[in-house]
Backbone as JSON Lines, residues from 0, in Angstrom:
{"i":0,"aa":"X","n":[-26.13,-7.46,-18.48],"ca":[-25.97,-7.62,-19.91],"c":[-27.33,-7.96,-20.5]}
{"i":1,"aa":"X","n":[-27.71,-7.26,-21.55],"ca":[-29.01,-7.49,-22.16],"c":[-29.01,-8.79,-22.98]}
{"i":2,"aa":"X","n":[-30.21,-9.27,-23.3],"ca":[-30.33,-10.49,-24.1],"c":[-29.67,-10.34,-25.47]}
{"i":3,"aa":"X","n":[-29.79,-9.15,-26.05],"ca":[-29.19,-8.91,-27.37],"c":[-27.68,-9.01,-27.28]}
{"i":4,"aa":"X","n":[-27.1,-8.4,-26.26],"ca":[-25.64,-8.45,-26.09],"c":[-25.18,-9.88,-25.84]}
{"i":5,"aa":"X","n":[-25.94,-10.62,-25.06],"ca":[-25.59,-12.02,-24.79],"c":[-25.61,-12.83,-26.08]}
{"i":6,"aa":"X","n":[-26.63,-12.61,-26.91],"ca":[-26.7,-13.32,-28.2],"c":[-25.52,-12.95,-29.1]}
{"i":7,"aa":"X","n":[-25.19,-11.66,-29.14],"ca":[-24.05,-11.23,-29.96],"c":[-22.75,-11.83,-29.44]}
{"i":8,"aa":"X","n":[-22.61,-11.87,-28.13],"ca":[-21.41,-12.44,-27.52],"c":[-21.29,-13.92,-27.89]}
{"i":9,"aa":"X","n":[-22.4,-14.67,-27.76],"ca":[-22.4,-16.09,-28.1],"c":[-22.06,-16.31,-29.57]}
{"i":10,"aa":"X","n":[-22.6,-15.44,-30.43],"ca":[-22.34,-15.57,-31.87],"c":[-20.85,-15.37,-32.16]}
{"i":11,"aa":"X","n":[-20.26,-14.35,-31.53],"ca":[-18.83,-14.11,-31.73],"c":[-17.99,-15.27,-31.2]}
{"i":12,"aa":"X","n":[-18.3,-15.71,-29.99],"ca":[-17.53,-16.81,-29.39],"c":[-17.65,-18.06,-30.26]}
{"i":13,"aa":"X","n":[-18.86,-18.38,-30.71],"ca":[-19.05,-19.56,-31.55],"c":[-18.28,-19.46,-32.86]}
{"i":14,"aa":"X","n":[-18.33,-18.28,-33.48],"ca":[-17.62,-18.11,-34.74],"c":[-16.11,-18.24,-34.55]}
{"i":15,"aa":"X","n":[-15.59,-17.53,-33.55],"ca":[-14.14,-17.54,-33.32],"c":[-13.64,-18.88,-32.78]}
{"i":16,"aa":"X","n":[-14.51,-19.63,-32.11],"ca":[-14.12,-20.93,-31.56],"c":[-14.01,-22.01,-32.62]}
{"i":17,"aa":"X","n":[-14.66,-21.81,-33.76],"ca":[-14.7,-22.82,-34.81],"c":[-13.37,-22.83,-35.57]}
{"i":18,"aa":"X","n":[-12.6,-23.93,-35.49],"ca":[-11.3,-23.98,-36.18],"c":[-11.42,-23.87,-37.7]}
{"i":19,"aa":"X","n":[-12.61,-24.11,-38.24],"ca":[-12.78,-23.99,-39.68],"c":[-12.86,-22.53,-40.12]}
{"i":20,"aa":"X","n":[-13.14,-21.63,-39.18],"ca":[-13.17,-20.2,-39.48],"c":[-11.81,-19.59,-39.18]}
{"i":21,"aa":"X","n":[-11.46,-18.6,-39.95],"ca":[-10.23,-17.86,-39.7],"c":[-10.4,-17.07,-38.4]}
{"i":22,"aa":"X","n":[-9.36,-17.0,-37.59],"ca":[-9.41,-16.2,-36.38],"c":[-9.19,-14.75,-36.8]}
{"i":23,"aa":"X","n":[-10.28,-14.01,-36.95],"ca":[-10.24,-12.69,-37.58],"c":[-9.92,-11.58,-36.57]}
{"i":24,"aa":"X","n":[-9.4,-10.46,-37.05],"ca":[-9.16,-9.31,-36.17],"c":[-10.48,-8.66,-35.78]}
{"i":25,"aa":"X","n":[-10.43,-7.82,-34.77],"ca":[-11.64,-7.17,-34.26],"c":[-12.37,-6.35,-35.32]}
{"i":26,"aa":"X","n":[-11.65,-5.85,-36.28],"ca":[-12.27,-5.05,-37.33],"c":[-13.31,-5.83,-38.13]}
{"i":27,"aa":"X","n":[-13.25,-7.15,-38.08],"ca":[-14.21,-8.0,-38.79],"c":[-15.4,-8.4,-37.92]}
{"i":28,"aa":"X","n":[-15.34,-8.15,-36.62],"ca":[-16.42,-8.54,-35.72],"c":[-17.78,-7.95,-36.14]}
{"i":29,"aa":"X","n":[-17.84,-6.65,-36.5],"ca":[-19.15,-6.1,-36.9],"c":[-19.74,-6.85,-38.09]}
{"i":30,"aa":"X","n":[-18.91,-7.26,-39.02],"ca":[-19.37,-8.01,-40.19],"c":[-19.95,-9.36,-39.76]}
{"i":31,"aa":"X","n":[-19.28,-10.03,-38.83],"ca":[-19.75,-11.33,-38.33],"c":[-21.11,-11.18,-37.66]}
{"i":32,"aa":"X","n":[-21.27,-10.08,-36.93],"ca":[-22.53,-9.85,-36.2],"c":[-23.61,-9.22,-37.06]}
{"i":33,"aa":"X","n":[-23.27,-8.85,-38.29],"ca":[-24.25,-8.27,-39.19],"c":[-24.51,-6.79,-38.95]}
{"i":34,"aa":"X","n":[-23.58,-6.11,-38.28],"ca":[-23.72,-4.67,-38.04],"c":[-23.38,-3.91,-39.32]}
{"i":35,"aa":"X","n":[-24.12,-2.85,-39.59],"ca":[-23.83,-2.02,-40.76],"c":[-22.67,-1.08,-40.5]}
{"i":36,"aa":"X","n":[-22.51,-0.66,-39.25],"ca":[-21.44,0.28,-38.9],"c":[-20.51,-0.35,-37.87]}
{"i":37,"aa":"X","n":[-19.21,-0.11,-38.04],"ca":[-18.22,-0.69,-37.15],"c":[-18.37,-0.21,-35.72]}
{"i":38,"aa":"X","n":[-18.77,1.05,-35.56],"ca":[-18.85,1.6,-34.2],"c":[-19.97,0.98,-33.38]}
{"i":39,"aa":"X","n":[-20.92,0.31,-34.05],"ca":[-22.0,-0.36,-33.32],"c":[-21.44,-1.42,-32.37]}
{"i":40,"aa":"X","n":[-20.34,-2.04,-32.77],"ca":[-19.71,-3.05,-31.93],"c":[-19.38,-2.48,-30.56]}
{"i":41,"aa":"X","n":[-18.86,-1.24,-30.54],"ca":[-18.43,-0.63,-29.28],"c":[-19.59,-0.03,-28.49]}
{"i":42,"aa":"X","n":[-20.76,-0.03,-29.05],"ca":[-21.95,0.33,-28.27],"c":[-22.4,-0.85,-27.42]}
{"i":43,"aa":"X","n":[-22.06,-2.06,-27.89],"ca":[-22.45,-3.28,-27.18],"c":[-21.34,-3.82,-26.27]}
{"i":44,"aa":"X","n":[-20.08,-3.62,-26.68],"ca":[-18.96,-4.23,-25.97],"c":[-17.87,-3.21,-25.69]}
{"i":45,"aa":"X","n":[-17.23,-3.37,-24.54],"ca":[-16.03,-2.58,-24.24],"c":[-14.83,-3.33,-24.81]}
{"i":46,"aa":"X","n":[-13.69,-2.68,-24.81],"ca":[-12.47,-3.34,-25.27],"c":[-12.16,-4.55,-24.39]}
{"i":47,"aa":"X","n":[-12.42,-4.43,-23.09],"ca":[-12.19,-5.55,-22.17],"c":[-13.13,-6.72,-22.48]}
{"i":48,"aa":"X","n":[-14.38,-6.4,-22.82],"ca":[-15.34,-7.46,-23.2],"c":[-14.83,-8.22,-24.42]}
{"i":49,"aa":"X","n":[-14.34,-7.48,-25.4],"ca":[-13.85,-8.11,-26.63],"c":[-12.62,-8.97,-26.36]}
{"i":50,"aa":"X","n":[-11.76,-8.51,-25.46],"ca":[-10.59,-9.3,-25.08],"c":[-11.03,-10.6,-24.42]}
{"i":51,"aa":"X","n":[-12.02,-10.52,-23.53],"ca":[-12.55,-11.73,-22.88],"c":[-13.13,-12.69,-23.91]}
{"i":52,"aa":"X","n":[-13.86,-12.16,-24.88],"ca":[-14.46,-13.0,-25.93],"c":[-13.35,-13.7,-26.72]}
{"i":53,"aa":"X","n":[-12.31,-12.95,-27.09],"ca":[-11.21,-13.54,-27.85],"c":[-10.51,-14.63,-27.05]}
{"i":54,"aa":"X","n":[-10.27,-14.38,-25.77],"ca":[-9.6,-15.38,-24.93],"c":[-10.45,-16.65,-24.8]}
{"i":55,"aa":"X","n":[-11.74,-16.47,-24.56],"ca":[-12.63,-17.63,-24.43],"c":[-12.65,-18.43,-25.73]}
{"i":56,"aa":"X","n":[-12.77,-17.74,-26.85],"ca":[-12.81,-18.41,-28.15],"c":[-11.5,-19.13,-28.43]}
{"i":57,"aa":"X","n":[-10.39,-18.48,-28.08],"ca":[-9.08,-19.1,-28.32],"c":[-8.93,-20.37,-27.49]}
{"i":58,"aa":"X","n":[-9.36,-20.34,-26.24],"ca":[-9.29,-21.54,-25.39],"c":[-10.18,-22.64,-25.95]}
{"i":59,"aa":"X","n":[-11.38,-22.29,-26.41],"ca":[-12.27,-23.28,-27.02],"c":[-11.63,-23.89,-28.26]}
{"i":60,"aa":"X","n":[-11.02,-23.03,-29.06],"ca":[-10.38,-23.49,-30.3],"c":[-9.23,-24.45,-29.98]}
{"i":61,"aa":"X","n":[-8.44,-24.12,-28.95],"ca":[-7.33,-25.0,-28.55],"c":[-7.85,-26.36,-28.12]}
{"i":62,"aa":"X","n":[-8.96,-26.4,-27.38],"ca":[-9.53,-27.68,-26.94],"c":[-9.97,-28.5,-28.15]}
{"i":63,"aa":"X","n":[-10.59,-27.85,-29.12],"ca":[-11.04,-28.56,-30.32],"c":[-9.84,-29.07,-31.11]}
{"i":64,"aa":"X","n":[-8.8,-28.27,-31.18],"ca":[-7.6,-28.69,-31.9],"c":[-6.91,-29.84,-31.18]}
{"i":65,"aa":"X","n":[-6.99,-29.86,-29.86],"ca":[-6.4,-30.96,-29.1],"c":[-7.09,-32.26,-29.47]}
{"i":66,"aa":"X","n":[-8.42,-32.24,-29.6],"ca":[-9.14,-33.44,-30.01],"c":[-8.7,-33.88,-31.4]}
{"i":67,"aa":"X","n":[-8.49,-32.91,-32.28],"ca":[-8.04,-33.23,-33.64],"c":[-6.65,-33.84,-33.6]}
{"i":68,"aa":"X","n":[-5.79,-33.3,-32.75],"ca":[-4.44,-33.85,-32.63],"c":[-4.47,-35.29,-32.13]}
{"i":69,"aa":"X","n":[-5.37,-35.57,-31.19],"ca":[-5.49,-36.93,-30.67],"c":[-5.87,-37.87,-31.82]}
{"i":70,"aa":"X","n":[-6.82,-37.46,-32.65],"ca":[-7.22,-38.29,-33.79],"c":[-6.04,-38.5,-34.75]}
{"i":71,"aa":"X","n":[-5.25,-37.45,-34.96],"ca":[-4.09,-37.57,-35.84],"c":[-3.08,-38.54,-35.24]}
{"i":72,"aa":"X","n":[-2.8,-38.42,-33.94],"ca":[-1.85,-39.32,-33.3],"c":[-2.36,-40.76,-33.34]}
{"i":73,"aa":"X","n":[-3.66,-40.96,-33.17],"ca":[-4.22,-42.31,-33.26],"c":[-4.03,-42.88,-34.66]}
{"i":74,"aa":"X","n":[-4.24,-42.04,-35.68],"ca":[-4.04,-42.49,-37.06],"c":[-2.57,-42.78,-37.32]}
{"i":75,"aa":"X","n":[-1.67,-41.94,-36.77],"ca":[-0.24,-42.18,-36.93],"c":[0.16,-43.5,-36.26]}
{"i":76,"aa":"X","n":[-0.42,-43.74,-35.08],"ca":[-0.1,-44.98,-34.37],"c":[-0.6,-46.19,-35.16]}
{"i":77,"aa":"X","n":[-1.8,-46.08,-35.72],"ca":[-2.34,-47.18,-36.52],"c":[-1.43,-47.47,-37.72]}
{"i":78,"aa":"X","n":[-0.98,-46.41,-38.38],"ca":[-0.08,-46.59,-39.53],"c":[1.26,-47.18,-39.07]}
{"i":79,"aa":"X","n":[1.74,-46.77,-37.9],"ca":[3.04,-47.22,-37.41],"c":[3.02,-48.7,-37.07]}
{"i":80,"aa":"X","n":[1.97,-49.19,-36.43],"ca":[1.93,-50.58,-35.97],"c":[1.18,-51.5,-36.91]}
{"i":81,"aa":"X","n":[0.54,-50.93,-37.92],"ca":[-0.28,-51.73,-38.82],"c":[-1.69,-51.83,-38.29]}
{"i":82,"aa":"X","n":[-2.61,-52.04,-39.18],"ca":[-4.01,-52.12,-38.76],"c":[-4.8,-52.9,-39.8]}
{"i":83,"aa":"X","n":[-6.04,-53.18,-39.44],"ca":[-6.95,-53.86,-40.35],"c":[-8.35,-53.3,-40.17]}
{"i":84,"aa":"X","n":[-9.14,-53.48,-41.21],"ca":[-10.54,-53.04,-41.11],"c":[-11.4,-53.86,-42.07]}
{"i":85,"aa":"X","n":[-12.67,-53.91,-41.76],"ca":[-13.63,-54.61,-42.61],"c":[-13.84,-53.82,-43.89]}
{"i":86,"aa":"X","n":[-14.03,-54.53,-44.98],"ca":[-14.28,-53.89,-46.27],"c":[-15.15,-54.82,-47.1]}
{"i":87,"aa":"X","n":[-15.58,-54.32,-48.23],"ca":[-16.38,-55.11,-49.16],"c":[-15.66,-55.11,-50.5]}
{"i":88,"aa":"X","n":[-15.39,-56.3,-51.02],"ca":[-14.78,-56.43,-52.34],"c":[-15.9,-56.6,-53.36]}
{"i":89,"aa":"X","n":[-15.85,-55.79,-54.39],"ca":[-16.86,-55.83,-55.44],"c":[-16.23,-56.45,-56.68]}
{"i":90,"aa":"X","n":[-16.86,-57.47,-57.2],"ca":[-16.37,-58.1,-58.42],"c":[-17.56,-58.44,-59.32]}
{"i":91,"aa":"X","n":[-17.23,-58.88,-60.52],"ca":[-18.28,-59.19,-61.47],"c":[-17.94,-60.54,-62.11]}
{"i":92,"aa":"X","n":[-18.94,-61.41,-62.19],"ca":[-18.76,-62.71,-62.82],"c":[-19.96,-62.99,-63.71]}
{"i":93,"aa":"X","n":[-19.7,-63.11,-64.99],"ca":[-20.74,-63.38,-66.0],"c":[-21.91,-62.41,-65.87]}
{"i":94,"aa":"X","n":[-21.58,-61.11,-65.67],"ca":[-22.6,-60.07,-65.61],"c":[-23.22,-59.88,-64.24]}
{"i":95,"aa":"X","n":[-22.94,-60.76,-63.31],"ca":[-23.48,-60.61,-61.96],"c":[-22.46,-59.88,-61.08]}
{"i":96,"aa":"X","n":[-22.96,-58.98,-60.24],"ca":[-22.12,-58.27,-59.28],"c":[-22.03,-59.13,-58.03]}
{"i":97,"aa":"X","n":[-20.8,-59.36,-57.6],"ca":[-20.57,-60.19,-56.41],"c":[-19.94,-59.32,-55.34]}
{"i":98,"aa":"X","n":[-20.56,-59.27,-54.17],"ca":[-20.04,-58.53,-53.03],"c":[-19.49,-59.55,-52.02]}
{"i":99,"aa":"X","n":[-18.25,-59.35,-51.63],"ca":[-17.61,-60.27,-50.71],"c":[-17.05,-59.47,-49.53]}
{"i":100,"aa":"X","n":[-17.43,-59.87,-48.31],"ca":[-16.86,-59.24,-47.12],"c":[-15.43,-59.7,-46.95]}
{"i":101,"aa":"X","n":[-14.54,-58.76,-46.74],"ca":[-13.13,-59.07,-46.56],"c":[-12.58,-58.25,-45.4]}
{"i":102,"aa":"X","n":[-11.42,-58.64,-44.95],"ca":[-10.7,-57.85,-43.94],"c":[-9.43,-57.35,-44.62]}
{"i":103,"aa":"X","n":[-9.31,-56.03,-44.72],"ca":[-8.11,-55.43,-45.32],"c":[-7.07,-55.28,-44.22]}
{"i":104,"aa":"X","n":[-5.86,-55.72,-44.5],"ca":[-4.77,-55.63,-43.52],"c":[-3.66,-54.76,-44.09]}
{"i":105,"aa":"X","n":[-3.14,-53.89,-43.23],"ca":[-2.06,-52.99,-43.6],"c":[-0.86,-53.28,-42.71]}
{"i":106,"aa":"X","n":[0.29,-53.46,-43.33],"ca":[1.52,-53.75,-42.6],"c":[1.99,-52.51,-41.84]}
{"i":107,"aa":"X","n":[2.79,-52.73,-40.8],"ca":[3.37,-51.57,-40.1],"c":[4.22,-50.72,-41.04]}
{"i":108,"aa":"X","n":[4.21,-49.42,-40.81],"ca":[4.96,-48.48,-41.63],"c":[6.12,-47.93,-40.78]}
{"i":109,"aa":"X","n":[7.34,-48.34,-41.07],"ca":[8.49,-47.91,-40.26],"c":[8.69,-46.39,-40.25]}
{"i":110,"aa":"X","n":[8.42,-45.72,-41.37],"ca":[8.59,-44.26,-41.41],"c":[7.58,-43.6,-40.47]}
{"i":111,"aa":"X","n":[6.34,-44.09,-40.48],"ca":[5.33,-43.53,-39.58],"c":[5.71,-43.81,-38.12]}
{"i":112,"aa":"X","n":[6.27,-44.98,-37.86],"ca":[6.7,-45.32,-36.5],"c":[7.79,-44.38,-36.03]}
{"i":113,"aa":"X","n":[8.75,-44.08,-36.91],"ca":[9.84,-43.18,-36.55],"c":[9.31,-41.79,-36.23]}
{"i":114,"aa":"X","n":[8.45,-41.27,-37.09],"ca":[7.88,-39.93,-36.87],"c":[7.09,-39.9,-35.56]}
{"i":115,"aa":"X","n":[6.27,-40.93,-35.34],"ca":[5.45,-40.97,-34.13],"c":[6.33,-41.03,-32.88]}
{"i":116,"aa":"X","n":[7.32,-41.89,-32.88],"ca":[8.19,-42.0,-31.7],"c":[8.98,-40.71,-31.47]}
{"i":117,"aa":"X","n":[9.46,-40.1,-32.54],"ca":[10.18,-38.83,-32.39],"c":[9.29,-37.78,-31.75]}
{"i":118,"aa":"X","n":[8.06,-37.71,-32.17],"ca":[7.13,-36.72,-31.6],"c":[6.8,-37.04,-30.15]}
{"i":119,"aa":"X","n":[6.56,-38.31,-29.86],"ca":[6.21,-38.7,-28.49],"c":[7.38,-38.52,-27.53]}
{"i":120,"aa":"X","n":[8.59,-38.66,-28.05],"ca":[9.78,-38.51,-27.2],"c":[10.3,-37.08,-27.18]}
{"i":121,"aa":"X","n":[9.59,-36.18,-27.85],"ca":[9.98,-34.78,-27.83],"c":[11.09,-34.42,-28.79]}
{"i":122,"aa":"X","n":[11.39,-35.3,-29.71],"ca":[12.44,-35.02,-30.71],"c":[11.8,-34.34,-31.92]}
{"i":123,"aa":"X","n":[11.4,-33.12,-31.74],"ca":[10.77,-32.39,-32.83],"c":[11.84,-31.66,-33.62]}
{"i":124,"aa":"X","n":[11.55,-31.32,-34.86],"ca":[12.57,-30.62,-35.66],"c":[13.01,-29.33,-34.98]}
{"i":125,"aa":"X","n":[14.3,-29.02,-35.13],"ca":[14.84,-27.79,-34.56],"c":[14.28,-26.6,-35.33]}
{"i":126,"aa":"X","n":[13.79,-25.61,-34.6],"ca":[13.25,-24.42,-35.25],"c":[14.4,-23.55,-35.73]}
{"i":127,"aa":"X","n":[14.24,-23.03,-36.91],"ca":[15.25,-22.15,-37.48],"c":[14.98,-20.73,-37.04]}
{"i":128,"aa":"X","n":[16.01,-20.05,-36.58],"ca":[15.85,-18.67,-36.15],"c":[15.69,-17.79,-37.39]}
{"i":129,"aa":"X","n":[14.6,-17.03,-37.43],"ca":[14.35,-16.15,-38.57],"c":[14.43,-14.69,-38.2]}
{"i":130,"aa":"X","n":[14.63,-14.39,-36.9],"ca":[14.78,-13.01,-36.49],"c":[15.96,-12.89,-35.53]}
{"i":131,"aa":"X","n":[16.54,-11.7,-35.5],"ca":[17.63,-11.44,-34.58],"c":[17.11,-11.1,-33.2]}
{"i":132,"aa":"X","n":[18.01,-10.77,-32.28],"ca":[17.62,-10.45,-30.91],"c":[16.7,-9.25,-30.85]}
{"i":133,"aa":"X","n":[16.86,-8.33,-31.79],"ca":[16.02,-7.13,-31.8],"c":[14.71,-7.34,-32.54]}
{"i":134,"aa":"X","n":[14.45,-8.55,-33.01],"ca":[13.22,-8.84,-33.72],"c":[13.29,-8.61,-35.22]}
{"i":135,"aa":"X","n":[14.42,-8.09,-35.69],"ca":[14.59,-7.84,-37.12],"c":[14.83,-9.17,-37.84]}
{"i":136,"aa":"X","n":[14.32,-9.28,-39.05],"ca":[14.49,-10.49,-39.84],"c":[15.95,-10.65,-40.25]}
{"i":137,"aa":"X","n":[16.48,-11.87,-40.08],"ca":[17.85,-12.18,-40.49],"c":[17.87,-12.43,-41.99]}
{"i":138,"aa":"X","n":[18.9,-11.95,-42.63],"ca":[19.04,-12.17,-44.06],"c":[19.76,-13.48,-44.31]}
{"i":139,"aa":"X","n":[19.42,-14.19,-45.4],"ca":[20.14,-15.43,-45.7],"c":[21.57,-15.12,-46.12]}
{"i":140,"aa":"X","n":[22.45,-16.08,-45.91],"ca":[23.84,-15.93,-46.35],"c":[23.89,-15.97,-47.87]}
{"i":141,"aa":"X","n":[24.69,-15.11,-48.44],"ca":[24.88,-15.13,-49.89],"c":[26.25,-14.57,-50.2]}
{"i":142,"aa":"X","n":[26.74,-14.88,-51.38],"ca":[28.04,-14.35,-51.78],"c":[27.84,-13.47,-53.01]}
{"i":143,"aa":"X","n":[28.72,-12.48,-53.16],"ca":[28.62,-11.52,-54.25],"c":[29.98,-11.41,-54.93]}
{"i":144,"aa":"X","n":[29.99,-11.44,-56.26],"ca":[31.19,-11.18,-57.03],"c":[31.22,-9.68,-57.28]}
{"i":145,"aa":"X","n":[31.96,-8.95,-56.43],"ca":[31.97,-7.49,-56.48],"c":[32.52,-6.95,-57.8]}
{"i":146,"aa":"X","n":[33.38,-7.72,-58.46],"ca":[33.94,-7.28,-59.72],"c":[32.91,-7.16,-60.82]}
{"i":147,"aa":"X","n":[31.79,-7.81,-60.68],"ca":[30.77,-7.79,-61.73],"c":[29.67,-6.78,-61.45]}
{"i":148,"aa":"X","n":[29.76,-6.05,-60.33],"ca":[28.72,-5.1,-59.96],"c":[29.02,-3.71,-60.51]}
{"i":149,"aa":"X","n":[27.97,-3.01,-60.89],"ca":[28.11,-1.62,-61.34],"c":[28.23,-0.71,-60.13]}
{"i":150,"aa":"X","n":[28.55,0.55,-60.36],"ca":[28.64,1.52,-59.27],"c":[27.3,1.64,-58.55]}
{"i":151,"aa":"X","n":[26.2,1.64,-59.32],"ca":[24.87,1.73,-58.7],"c":[24.59,0.51,-57.83]}
{"i":152,"aa":"X","n":[24.96,-0.68,-58.34],"ca":[24.77,-1.91,-57.55],"c":[25.56,-1.86,-56.26]}
{"i":153,"aa":"X","n":[26.8,-1.38,-56.34],"ca":[27.63,-1.27,-55.14],"c":[27.03,-0.29,-54.13]}
{"i":154,"aa":"X","n":[26.47,0.82,-54.62],"ca":[25.85,1.82,-53.75],"c":[24.63,1.2,-53.04]}
{"i":155,"aa":"X","n":[23.81,0.46,-53.8],"ca":[22.63,-0.2,-53.21],"c":[23.08,-1.21,-52.17]}
{"i":156,"aa":"X","n":[24.1,-1.99,-52.5],"ca":[24.59,-3.0,-51.57],"c":[25.14,-2.36,-50.3]}
{"i":157,"aa":"X","n":[25.85,-1.25,-50.43],"ca":[26.38,-0.54,-49.27],"c":[25.24,-0.01,-48.4]}
{"i":158,"aa":"X","n":[24.21,0.58,-49.03],"ca":[23.05,1.08,-48.28],"c":[22.35,-0.05,-47.54]}
{"i":159,"aa":"X","n":[22.2,-1.19,-48.21],"ca":[21.57,-2.34,-47.57],"c":[22.41,-2.81,-46.4]}
{"i":160,"aa":"X","n":[23.72,-2.88,-46.6],"ca":[24.63,-3.29,-45.53],"c":[24.54,-2.33,-44.35]}
{"i":161,"aa":"X","n":[24.49,-1.03,-44.63],"ca":[24.37,-0.04,-43.56],"c":[23.08,-0.23,-42.77]}
{"i":162,"aa":"X","n":[21.99,-0.51,-43.47],"ca":[20.7,-0.71,-42.79],"c":[20.73,-1.95,-41.91]}
{"i":163,"aa":"X","n":[21.3,-3.03,-42.43],"ca":[21.36,-4.28,-41.69],"c":[22.27,-4.14,-40.48]}
{"i":164,"aa":"X","n":[23.4,-3.47,-40.66],"ca":[24.4,-3.35,-39.59],"c":[24.22,-2.12,-38.72]}
{"i":165,"aa":"X","n":[23.2,-1.33,-38.97],"ca":[22.93,-0.17,-38.13],"c":[23.81,1.03,-38.44]}
{"i":166,"aa":"X","n":[24.21,1.23,-39.68],"ca":[25.02,2.37,-40.03],"c":[26.43,1.95,-40.37]}
{"i":167,"aa":"X","n":[27.21,2.88,-40.91],"ca":[28.59,2.56,-41.27],"c":[29.54,3.47,-40.51]}
{"i":168,"aa":"X","n":[30.76,2.99,-40.34],"ca":[31.78,3.78,-39.64],"c":[32.53,4.69,-40.59]}
{"i":169,"aa":"X","n":[32.57,4.33,-41.86],"ca":[33.32,5.13,-42.83],"c":[32.4,5.6,-43.93]}
{"i":170,"aa":"X","n":[32.43,6.89,-44.24],"ca":[31.61,7.43,-45.32],"c":[32.46,8.22,-46.26]}
């Protein structure tokens, strides 16, 4: 691998590894690398090379996100059990500014404790199924007053029903 290809690879991995950047499709890689033409990307990299770059970047991104999650859990724990920190109180007396060192104390937060314990114990919210077994999106339940529908509305509803149910038995 040439030095230029190594630099381009590092640039792509660094960009894609950064959680602040959107994880872009391959079509955007030439733009990230500053190429004028999209096909230049494939002069430097094979499809397998690009797959390796994406996997490496994704793993790096997951590690960085894990660190962020740890910080979030630590903050949740602090809120749940209560915490304190040093602060400075600023006041004014007869035109003079007075700075006083204080310790700010925060009481435990029962709601934060409940959320934290639920997450630590694996009691996460139940995921709602949004697709059927075939991968098709499930429609929400709704009711229709058929007496108020026009003939055109009924025809549209029947066509929609046929599409959802895979055709009709009676025509």
